[in-house]
C-alpha positions as CSV (number, residue, x, y, z in Angstrom):
1,M,41.7,62.5,1.3
2,L,38.6,63.9,3.1
3,L,37.7,67.5,3.1
4,S,36.5,69.1,6.3
5,S,33.0,70.5,6.1
6,T,34.4,74.1,6.2
7,A,36.7,73.4,3.2
8,H,33.8,71.7,1.3
9,A,31.6,74.7,2.0
10,Q,34.2,77.1,0.6
11,T,34.4,75.1,-2.7
12,K,30.7,74.9,-3.1
13,A,29.3,76.9,-6.0
14,N,27.5,80.1,-5.2
15,Y,25.4,80.5,-8.4
16,A,22.7,83.1,-8.9
17,Y,20.0,83.3,-11.5
18,L,18.9,86.4,-13.4
19,G,15.9,86.5,-15.8
20,L,16.0,88.5,-19.0
21,E,12.8,90.4,-18.4
22,P,10.5,90.7,-20.3
23,D,10.5,87.6,-22.5
24,I,12.5,87.8,-25.7
25,V,10.1,88.2,-28.6
26,T,11.7,88.7,-32.0
27,N,11.5,87.7,-35.7
28,F,13.7,85.1,-37.3
29,I,14.4,84.1,-40.9
30,S,11.5,82.2,-42.4
31,P,11.5,80.1,-45.6
32,S,9.0,82.6,-47.2
33,A,9.9,86.2,-47.6
34,R,6.1,87.0,-47.4
35,K,5.7,85.8,-43.9
36,L,7.9,86.5,-40.8
37,G,8.4,83.9,-38.2
38,Y,8.7,84.9,-34.6
39,V,9.9,83.3,-31.3
40,R,9.0,84.1,-27.7
41,V,11.5,82.8,-25.2
42,T,11.8,83.1,-21.4
43,V,15.6,83.2,-20.7
44,E,17.2,82.7,-17.4
45,L,20.9,83.3,-16.9
46,M,23.0,81.3,-14.5
47,I,25.6,83.6,-13.0
48,N,29.0,82.2,-11.9
49,D,28.8,83.8,-8.5
50,A,26.1,85.6,-6.6
51,D,28.6,88.4,-6.0
52,Q,28.5,89.1,-9.7
53,L,24.7,89.5,-9.9
54,E,24.9,93.3,-9.7
55,I,27.4,93.4,-12.6
56,A,25.1,91.3,-14.7
57,Q,22.1,93.4,-13.9
58,H,24.1,96.5,-14.9
59,H,24.8,95.0,-18.3
60,M,21.2,93.8,-18.8
61,P,20.6,96.0,-22.0
62,L,23.7,94.4,-23.6
63,L,22.6,90.9,-22.5
64,R,19.1,91.3,-23.9
65,A,20.3,92.9,-27.2
66,T,22.8,90.0,-27.7
67,A,20.1,87.3,-27.2
68,I,17.7,89.1,-29.6
69,E,20.5,89.5,-32.2
70,V,21.4,85.7,-32.0
71,F,17.7,84.7,-32.4
72,G,17.3,87.1,-35.3
73,Q,20.0,85.3,-37.3
74,Q,18.4,81.9,-37.0
75,T,16.5,80.0,-39.7
76,A,13.1,78.5,-39.2
77,E,14.5,75.0,-39.4
78,K,16.9,75.7,-36.6
79,V,14.2,77.4,-34.4
80,K,11.8,74.4,-34.8
81,S,14.3,71.5,-34.2
82,L,15.4,70.4,-30.7
83,T,19.0,70.2,-31.8
84,G,18.7,73.6,-33.4
85,R,17.3,75.0,-30.2
86,E,20.3,73.6,-28.3
87,D,22.6,75.2,-30.9
88,I,20.9,78.5,-30.4
89,R,21.2,78.3,-26.6
90,L,24.9,77.5,-26.9
91,A,25.4,80.4,-29.4
92,I,23.7,82.8,-27.0
93,L,25.8,81.5,-24.1
94,K,29.0,82.0,-26.1
95,A,28.0,85.5,-27.3
96,L,27.1,86.6,-23.7
97,Q,30.3,85.2,-22.3
98,D,32.3,87.0,-25.0
99,H,30.6,90.3,-24.4
100,M,30.9,90.1,-20.6
101,K,34.6,89.2,-20.9
102,R,35.2,92.2,-23.1
103,E,33.2,94.5,-20.8
104,T,34.2,93.3,-17.4
105,G,37.2,91.0,-17.8
106,A,35.2,87.9,-16.6
107,E,32.7,85.7,-18.4
108,I,30.2,86.0,-15.5
109,I,27.5,84.0,-17.3
110,K,27.8,80.2,-16.5
111,N,24.8,79.0,-18.4
112,V,21.7,80.0,-20.4
113,I,18.4,78.3,-19.6
114,F,15.2,78.5,-21.8
115,T,12.2,78.1,-19.5
116,K,9.6,78.8,-22.1
117,Y,10.1,78.5,-25.9
118,L,7.3,79.3,-28.3
119,Y,7.6,79.9,-32.0
120,H,5.3,80.6,-34.9
121,I,6.0,80.5,-38.6
């Protein structure tokens, strides 16, 4: 079955992107209590629909606070490893979707993308 170009255009995703500005800079749990580790991450949010962009912008303080909270709970080993970084990204995505579902009734956030990821221990 072939879709007409009009039907195909209607099913095409209408994603939008929203950056958490400024970069997320926060401490994380380091192996030594004498020294704090920190991470600096540029985070872009993929929004399910461009029509929901304004809703996401309205909730920006909640979105930023959630990302910072998730990073603050991570260990140095997780922050340093590639698999740990992916686990963190997925944890942030899940937390953001849960918060937006509670606040708006819709997940709104489709994906979380790290475009810069720096850490120091």
